[in-house]
N, C-alpha and C positions, 0 to 999 in steps of 0.2 A: 429702739426695737425695729424700726423700719429698715435701718442699715443692715441689721443682722439677717432679716428676711431676704433682702436683696442679695447678700453674700451667699445664702443657701441656694437661692434660685440660680445664681451664676455658677456655683459649684455643680448643681444638678445638671444644668445645660452643658457644661464642659464634659461631665461624665457621659451624658447621653451622646454627645458628639464623638467622643472617643469610642464608645461602643458601636455607634453607626459606622465610623471609619474602619474599625476592626472587622466588622461584619462585611463591609464592602470589599475590603482587601481579601478576606477569607474566601468569599464566594467568587471573586474574579480570578483567583489563582488557577493555573492549569493543573488539573488533577491527573497524575500519572496513571496509566492503566494498571489494573490490579495484576499482581504477579501470579503466574501459573494459571491465569484465567483461560487462555487459549492453548495451553501446552498440548493437550490431546489432539485438538483440531490441527495444530501446526504439524504434529507428528504424522497425522493422517495425510495432510496435504503434501508433506515431504516424501512419504512413501509413494503416493500417487505420482509425484514428480519423477521419482526414480524409475517407476514403471514406464514412463513416457520418454526416457532418454535412450537414444540409440546413436552410437558412434559420436558421442559428445554433443549431440544436438537434441533438442526437444522435438519429438515427432508424434504425429497422431495417426493411428490406423484409419483407413478409409471407412471401416465399419462404424467408428465413433463419429465420423463426419456425417454419416447418413442419419444418425440419431439426433433428434431435436433438443434433447435435454442438455442442461448445463453440466459440465464436468469440470470441477475445480481442481487444480493442482497448485503447489506453492513451493517456494524455496527462498533461501537467503540470497539476496543480490550481492555478489562478491566482486563484480566488475561491470563497468559500462564504458563503452567506447564512444568516441565522438560520432555524431550523426553526420552522414554524408548524403548529399542530394543525389538521387538516382533519376537521371533524365528520362529513362525509358518508362518509368512508372509515375513520374511527377510527384514523388514523395521522398521523404528522408528515410534512410535506413540506418539503424543503430544495432550494434551487437550488445546484448545483455547476457551476462554469465550468472547463472543461479546454481546454488548448491542445495540439493535435496537432503535426504537422510544419509545416503551413501554415494550418490552420483552427482557429478557436475555436468551441467548442460547449457548449451548456448541457445539463445532465442534471438532470431533475426527479426527485429521490430521494424515495422513500416508505419510511419506517422507523418502527419502534416506539419509537425512542429520540429524545429531545429534543436531546441534545448529541452532535454528531458529532466524532470524534477525528481526522479526516483533516487533514493539515497542508498549508496553502497553500505552494507551492514544491516539493512532492514529486511524483514521478511515480507514477501508479497504473495498474494494468491491471485490466480487468473484462470479464466475459462478457456479450456483448450479449443472450444468451438471457434475461437478467433483464428485458428489455423485452418479453418474450413471455409469453402465457398461453394455454394450449390452442390453440397454433398461430396465434394472432392477435397483432398488434402492439399494444403499449400505448404511451401517451404518457409513461409514467413508468418509472423504474427501481426495481424492488422489491429492497430490501435490509433486511429487517425487523430483523436482529440486527447490522447493520453489519459484516459479514464478507466482503462480495463485492469490495470495492476492495482490491486487494493492492498494497502498496508495492513498487516495483522501483527498485533503485539503478542509475542509468544512468551 
């Protein structure tokens, strides 16, 4: 009788271990973002992006630079070029090409880092205020620590 009880205990412990291992694997897996969660938001960002493209470059009117509020635009990153060090400003400059809803525009990125981790084929949002300094429009986007382009799952 004692052997039979020990067998049941061992079987019970094995089942508990399998359940715990399964639960651990289930909760540790990467959960993909829900489909269509941000579609409307992405369409809005892309329309705003199109509104800020002029002559193939993203530009910001001075009136928007005088405003302190954040204005987000976004697009699909379709190309990124190698970063080159610019001695005159002591930062790296990179060209990023984004596609909005209908327009394609270039962003001249100024950063302290040589290697950018943004992925071609991903949708990013960013604040156009990074094209501004002291209320004036800049021809480049300042993102010293590469934290300003936020990936959005569309």
